[in-house]
Structure formats: structure tokens, C-alpha cells
N, C-alpha and C positions, 0 to 999 in steps of 0.2 A: 359237424365239428371241423373247423378250420384248422390248419397246420399250427398258428399261431397259438390257438387256445389249447393244442395240446401239447405244445412246446413250454406254454406256462404254467400247465398243470404238472408235468413233469420236473420242471425248474422248481417248481413249489413244492413238490412233495418232501415230506420229513421222514426220515427213516424211525421208527421206533426204537426207544433207549434198548430194548433186549437185542435188536438187531446189529445195533451198533457195537454193543457189547460182545456179542457171538463174533462179529467180523475182527473186532480188536484181538480177542482171545487167538482165533484162529489164524490172524496176521502174526502174532507172539510166537505160535507153534510153528509157522512156515519159516519165521527168521532163524530159530533156533535150528531147526532140521537144516537150513542151508547154512546156517554157520557149521554146522557137525559135518556137512558134506565137505565143505570148503578146506575145513581142519585136516580132514581126511587126505584130500587131495595135495595140499601142502605136505603132508609128511609122508605121501609117496613120492611126490617129486624130491624131497630131500634125500629119500632112500636110493633113489635111482642117482643123482650127484652123488653120494658117497660110494654107490656100487662103481660108477664109472670112474671115479678118482681113484679106486683100489686098482684098476686095470693098468698097469706100468706099461703094459704092451699095445695100447691103443695109442694112436694119436689124439691131440686135441680134436681134432674134426670128427673123428670116431666116438669119442666122449661125448663131444656136443651132440652129434645126430642121435646115439642111445638115448640121451636125457630128453633131447626133443622129441624122439618117438615114445617115449614112455609118457609125456606130458599129454600127447595126442591121444594114447591109449587111456590115461588117466581122465580125461574130459569125458570118454565114454563111459568107462567104467564107474565114474563118481558122480553119473548123472542122478539127478534126484528120483529116487522112486521108493513107493511107499508099499510094503509088504500087507499083505490081508490082515495079518494081525495088527498092524499098526493102525491100518483103516478101521479096524473094528474097535481098537482103544479110542479113536478119536470119536467116533461116532457115538461110543458109550458116553465119553467126557461130555460132547454136547448134549446128549440126551439127558444125562443127570443134572447139568447144569441149567439147562432149560426147563426141567422139572423143579429144580431148586428155586428157581426164579419166578415159578408159576405161569410161565408162559404156555408149557403143556401139561396136559394131565398123566 
């Protein structure tokens, strides 16, 4: 089998509708999770700005450094991680969806 025939087969393959639906729903869920994480990060950053602004004894540079450092910490603490219970809920959701669609028994 030549490389070209393998390439043509892969290029011509069409995913089943249930797979397309499943991937679209997974995409929707991941977008919602990322949106929530982003909102939490922005709220954390706003809180850091408000806290720094309340320190009249800090210079502008100290306030900036504080907020900047909090923002960097926030990138680590708000990385998207799923808890076991969330993963279990996703698995259960997809199993039920695929059973309902008749994809699995």
C-alpha cells in the first residue's frame, strides 16, 4: 500500500454522525469550563488591583509589582484541571448520551 493511497483513504474518511455530535458536545463543555476559569482569573486580578489600590503606603511601582505577581500566580492556580467527580460526571453524561442515541448498548 503506497503512501498516496493511505493519504487518500484518510482524507476520504468521514466520521459517523454520532462521533461528530459527541465531539461537538465535548467542545461545548470545554468552552464552558474555559470560560468559567477565565472569569475566575479576571475576578482574582480585579481583587488584586483593589487590594493594591488600598495600600496608600505602597508606591505605584510596588502596587504594580504586587498585581503583576498575583496575575502570574493566578495563571498557575487557575489552570484548567478537572476533579475526579467532574470527570465522572462527564463520562456518565457521554455514556447516557451514546446509549440514548443507540450508539452503545
